C-alpha positions in Angstrom: 0.0 0.0 0.0 2.8 2.4 0.9 4.5 1.8 -2.4 1.2 2.3 -4.3 0.8 5.8 -2.7 4.4 6.7 -3.4 3.8 5.8 -7.1 0.6 7.9 -7.0 2.5 10.8 -5.4 5.2 10.7 -8.0 2.5 10.6 -10.9 1.0 13.7 -9.4 4.2 15.5 -9.1 4.5 15.1 -5.3 7.7 14.3 -3.4 6.2 13.2 -0.1 3.8 10.6 1.2 0.3 12.3 1.3 -1.9 12.2 4.4 -4.8 9.8 4.4 -7.3 12.6 3.5 -5.1 13.9 0.7 -4.7 10.3 -0.6 -8.4 9.8 -0.7 -8.8 13.1 -2.5 -6.2 12.3 -5.1 -7.7 8.9 -5.7 -11.2 10.4 -6.2 -9.7 12.8 -8.8 -8.0 10.0 -10.7 -11.1 7.9 -10.6 -13.2 10.8 -11.8 -10.9 11.5 -14.7 -10.9 7.8 -15.7 -14.7 7.6 -15.5 -14.8 10.6 -17.9 -12.7 8.6 -20.3 -14.7 5.5 -19.9 -18.0 7.3 -20.6 -16.9 9.7 -23.3 -19.2 8.1 -25.9 -22.2 9.6 -24.1 -21.1 13.1 -24.8 -20.2 12.3 -28.4 -23.6 10.9 -29.1 -25.5 13.7 -27.3 -23.7 16.3 -29.4 -24.0 14.2 -32.6 -27.8 13.9 -32.2 -28.1 17.6 -31.4 -26.3 18.3 -34.6 -28.5 15.9 -36.6 -31.6 17.3 -35.2 -30.4 20.9 -36.0 -31.0 22.1 -32.4 -28.4 24.8 -32.7 -29.9 26.2 -35.8 -33.3 26.3 -34.2 -31.9 28.3 -31.3 -29.8 30.6 -33.5 -32.2 33.6 -33.2 -33.8 33.2 -29.8 -34.3 30.8 -26.8 -37.0 28.2 -27.0 -38.6 25.7 -24.6 -38.4 22.0 -25.0 -42.0 21.7 -26.1 -41.5 24.2 -28.9 -38.3 22.4 -30.1 -40.0 19.1 -29.9 -42.8 20.2 -32.1 -40.4 21.7 -34.7 -38.3 18.5 -35.0 -40.9 15.9 -34.4 -39.4 14.5 -31.2 -40.9 13.4 -27.8 -40.9 16.4 -25.5 -40.0 14.3 -22.5 -37.0 12.6 -24.2 -35.8 15.8 -25.9 -35.9 17.5 -22.5 -33.5 14.8 -21.2 -31.1 15.5 -24.1 -31.3 19.2 -23.5 -30.4 18.7 -19.9 -27.3 16.8 -20.8 -26.3 19.5 -23.4 -26.6 22.1 -20.6 -24.2 19.9 -18.5 -21.9 19.8 -21.5 -22.1 23.6 -21.8 -23.5 23.5 -25.3 -26.7 25.1 -24.1 -27.6 27.1 -21.1 -31.0 27.7 -19.3 -32.6 31.0 -20.3 -35.5 31.0 -17.7 -39.2 29.8 -18.0 -37.9 26.4 -19.2 -36.3 27.8 -22.3 -32.8 27.1 -23.6 -30.3 29.1 -25.6 -26.9 28.4 -27.1 -23.7 29.1 -25.3 -20.7 30.6 -27.0 -19.4 27.1 -27.6 -22.7 25.9 -28.8 -22.7 28.5 -31.7 -20.2 26.2 -33.4 -22.9 23.6 -33.8 -24.8 25.9 -36.1 -24.7 25.0 -39.8 -24.2 28.7 -40.8 -21.4 29.7 -38.3 -17.9 30.2 -39.9 -15.8 27.3 -38.7 -18.9 25.2 -37.9 -18.1 21.8 -36.3 -21.6 20.4 -37.0 -20.3 18.3 -40.0 -17.6 16.9 -37.8 -20.2 16.1 -35.1 -22.3 14.3 -37.7 -19.4 12.2 -38.9 -18.3 11.2 -35.5 -21.9 10.1 -34.8 -22.3 8.1 -37.9 -23.3 4.4 -37.4 -20.3 3.2 -39.5 -17.9 5.1 -37.2 -19.3 3.5 -34.0 -19.3 0.0 -35.7 -15.6 0.6 -36.6 -14.5 1.6 -33.0 -16.3 -1.4 -31.7 -13.8 -3.5 -33.6 -10.7 -1.7 -32.2 -9.6 -4.9 -30.4 -9.5 -6.7 -33.8 -7.2 -3.9 -35.2 -4.9 -4.0 -32.2 -4.5 -7.8 -32.4 -4.2 -8.1 -36.3 -3.0 -4.7 -37.5 -6.0 -4.6 -39.9 -8.4 -1.6 -40.2 -11.3 -2.2 -37.8 -13.8 -0.7 -40.2 -13.1 -3.3 -42.8 -14.2 -6.0 -40.2 -17.1 -3.9 -39.1 -18.5 -3.1 -42.6 -17.2 -6.1 -44.6 -15.4 -3.8 -47.0 -13.1 -0.7 -47.0 -14.6 2.6 -45.9 -14.1 4.1 -49.3 -15.9 1.2 -50.9 -18.8 1.5 -48.4 -19.1 5.2 -48.9 -19.1 5.0 -52.7 -22.2 2.9 -52.5 -23.9 5.3 -50.1 -23.8 8.9 -51.5 -25.5 10.5 -48.5 -23.1 8.9 -46.0 -20.2 9.9 -48.3 -21.5 13.5 -48.2 -21.5 13.4 -44.4 -18.0 12.0 -44.4 -16.7 14.6 -46.8 -18.3 17.4 -44.8 -16.8 16.1 -41.6 -13.3 15.9 -43.1 -13.7 19.4 -44.6 -14.6 20.7 -41.2 -11.6 19.1 -39.6 -9.4 20.7 -42.2 -11.0 24.1 -42.2 -10.7 24.2 -38.4 -7.1 23.1 -38.2 -5.3 23.1 -41.6 -6.1 26.1 -43.7 -4.9 29.0 -41.7 -1.9 27.0 -40.5 -0.8 26.3 -44.1 -1.3 29.9 -45.2 0.6 31.2 -42.3 3.5 28.8 -42.9 3.9 28.8 -46.7 4.4 31.6 -49.3 2.3 30.8 -52.4 2.8 34.2 -54.0 5.3 33.0 -56.5 3.3 30.1 -57.9 1.3 30.5 -61.1 -0.9 27.4 -60.9 -1.6 25.0 -58.0 -3.1 21.5 -58.3 -4.8 20.2 -55.2 -4.7 16.4 -55.4 -7.4 14.6 -53.4 -8.7 18.2 -52.8 -12.2 17.2 -51.7 -14.7 20.0 -52.1 -11.8 22.5 -52.7 -11.9 24.2 -49.3 -8.1 24.3 -48.9 -7.5 25.5 -52.5 -10.3 28.0 -52.1 -8.5 29.5 -49.0 -5.1 29.6 -50.9 -6.7 31.2 -54.0 -8.5 33.8 -51.9 -5.3 34.9 -50.2 -3.3 34.9 -53.6 -5.3 36.8 -56.2 -2.8 36.0 -59.1 -2.9 32.2 -58.5 -4.9 29.8 -60.5 -5.9 26.4 -59.4 -7.3 22.9 -60.1 -9.0 20.5 -57.7 -8.6 16.8 -58.5 -10.6 14.1 -56.7 -13.1 11.4 -57.3 -15.9 12.4 -59.7 -18.5 11.9 -57.0 -16.6 14.3 -54.7 -15.6 17.1 -57.2 -19.2 18.0 -58.0 -19.4 19.6 -54.6 -16.1 21.2 -55.1 -17.4 22.9 -58.3 -20.4 24.5 -56.4 -18.3 25.5 -53.5 -15.7 27.3 -55.6 -18.5 29.1 -57.6 -20.1 30.2 -54.3 -16.7 31.6 -53.2 -16.4 33.6 -56.5 -13.5 31.5 -57.7 -15.1 29.6 -60.5 -13.2 31.5 -63.2 -9.8 30.9 -61.5 -10.1 27.2 -60.6 -10.9 24.1 -62.7 -12.4 20.9 -61.2 -11.4 17.6 -62.7 -12.6 14.1 -61.6 -10.5 11.0 -61.6 -8.5 8.5 -59.5 -5.0 9.4 -58.3 -4.2 5.6 -58.4 -4.5 5.9 -62.2 -3.1 9.4 -63.0 -2.8 12.9 -61.8 -3.4 16.0 -64.0 -0.2 17.5 -65.3 1.2 21.0 -65.9 0.9 22.7 -62.5 3.6 24.8 -61.1 3.0 23.2 -57.7 1.0 20.4 -56.3 -0.5 20.0 -52.9 -1.8 16.8 -51.3 -3.2 17.5 -47.8 -4.4 15.1 -45.2 -4.7 12.3 -47.7 -1.5 10.1 -47.7 -1.6 9.0 -44.0 -4.7 7.2 -44.9 -2.9 4.7 -47.0 -0.2 2.0 -46.6 3.3 2.4 -48.0 2.6 0.6 -51.2 -0.4 2.8 -52.0 1.5 6.0 -51.0 4.2 5.1 -53.5 1.7 4.6 -56.2 0.1 8.0 -55.6 3.4 9.8 -55.3 4.7 8.0 -58.5 1.7 9.3 -60.4 2.3 12.8 -59.0 5.9 12.5 -60.2 4.7 11.7 -63.7 2.5 14.8 -63.6 4.9 17.2 -61.9 7.2 19.2 -64.3 10.9 19.5 -63.5 10.5 23.0 -62.2 7.5 22.3 -60.0 7.3 21.3 -56.3 5.0 18.9 -54.3 3.7 20.0 -51.0 2.5 17.2 -48.6 0.5 18.5 -45.6 0.3 15.8 -42.9 0.8 15.2 -39.2 4.1 13.5 -38.6 4.9 10.7 -36.1 6.6 12.5 -33.3 7.0 10.9 -29.8 7.3 14.4 -28.3 3.8 15.4 -29.7 0.4 14.3 -28.7 -0.5 12.5 -31.9 -1.3 9.1 -30.5 -5.1 9.4 -30.8 -4.8 10.4 -34.4 -2.6 7.4 -35.1 -5.3 5.2 -33.5 -7.9 6.8 -35.7 -5.9 5.8 -38.7 -5.6 2.3 -37.4 -9.3 2.0 -37.0 -10.6 3.4 -40.3 -7.7 3.2 -42.7 -4.8 1.0 -43.8 -2.5 3.9 -43.1 -0.5 5.3 -40.2 1.6 8.2 -39.0 5.1 8.4 -40.4 8.3 10.1 -39.3 10.0 12.7 -41.5 12.8 10.1 -42.3 10.1 7.6 -43.4 8.6 10.3 -45.7 12.0 11.0 -47.2 12.3 7.3 -48.1 8.9 7.1 -49.7 9.5 10.3 -51.7 12.9 9.0 -52.9 11.2 5.7 -54.0 8.8 7.8 -56.0 11.2 10.1 -57.8 11.2 13.1 -55.4 13.7 14.6 -53.0 12.5 16.0 -49.7 13.8 19.6 -49.7 12.5 20.7 -46.3 10.0 20.1 -43.6 8.1 23.3 -42.7 6.5 23.5 -39.2 3.1 25.1 -38.9 1.2 26.5 -35.9 -0.8 23.3 -35.9 0.4 19.7 -35.4 0.9 19.4 -39.2 4.0 19.9 -41.2 4.5 20.8 -44.9 6.9 18.6 -46.6 8.3 20.3 -49.7 9.5 17.9 -52.3 11.1 18.5 -55.7 11.7 16.0 -58.6 14.9 14.2 -57.8 16.2 14.9 -61.3 16.5 18.6 -60.4 18.5 18.0 -57.2 
C-alpha cells in the first residue's frame, strides 16, 4: 500500500507521502478522470444527435422551450428534455429561464451557418459506421488490420461509394476538420505568391485550395478528386467567387494525376494509405509534376514528443495507413522520384513537406 501511494504521489508531481485525507482526494480525482474517459461516448452521441436534429440552428435567433423544439423537429418532448439537460451539463446550451434554452458561445459552433462550424464533424463522428468501426478496435490491435473493414465487410471508401448520403456526411466532416485546423496554418507557414498554378490532389470539395486562392489573387488552381466528390467542389468554388480561377477535374489518383501545374499540394490524404499505396500515388504525382515544380505534402508527422497518438489510433481503426516520421517520408519520396527539400512547421500539429523532382537535385 505504501509503495502504491508513493507511485501515485510521483505521478501527481508530489515528493512526499500524502496524508490519508489527501490520498483519498487524489484517488477520487484520478477515478473521476478515468470515469470521464470510460463514458466519453455519451457526450459524443449527445452532441452528434443535437447536430443531426439541428437544435443549434433552431436556437440561433432566440431561446426556446423543449416543447417548442420538440414540435419543430418531431421529437418526444420528454425525451428531448432529457437530451437538452445533458447539453446544458456539457455547456453546449444554457437555461434561459421559464424552461427555455439558448446556445452558449461554444454551442454556436454547432450551427450550420457559423464560420468554422463543427456540425459536419459531429455528424461524422456520430455516424453508425464510425461507431461500428470503433467497436472492432480490439481486432485492429490484435491483427493490424483496419477495424472498419471488419465492421463493414469492406473498406470505408468502398462503403461510402455505395452510399452517397453517407459519403456526403464523411466529406463534410473531413472538410470541417481541415477548415478548423489546416487552412490558416498552411497559409501562415507557406508563401504561395510566386506560384502560377496549383493542383490540389485529393482536394475534396476544394476548401483548402479556395482559401489559398482567396489569399493569392494571381494564383490559378485545379481541384482533383473522385468524380462523386468534385461535383461539390465545383459548387463550393462558384459560391466563393473562384469559378473563373479554378478548374475541377474528376479522376482516380491511383490511375493518374493532371499534369502541368507549377506546384501540387496533397493535404491530409496520404496518411490514410499503406506504404505501397502511397508510393503509387506519389509516383503518379511525379509523372505529372514538371521538372521546375514542387510537391507539398501536408500531414501530421509521427513524433514521440507530440500528442498525436489518438490520431494514429484513428488511422488504425478506419484506414490501412499510419503516421510516419520525417525520415520515413523522405524514403517514400525518394522511392517515387522526389527529394525531400525541407519540412516546414506550422502552428498546428501538421508539417508541410516540400519535395522536388529528384532529377533537379
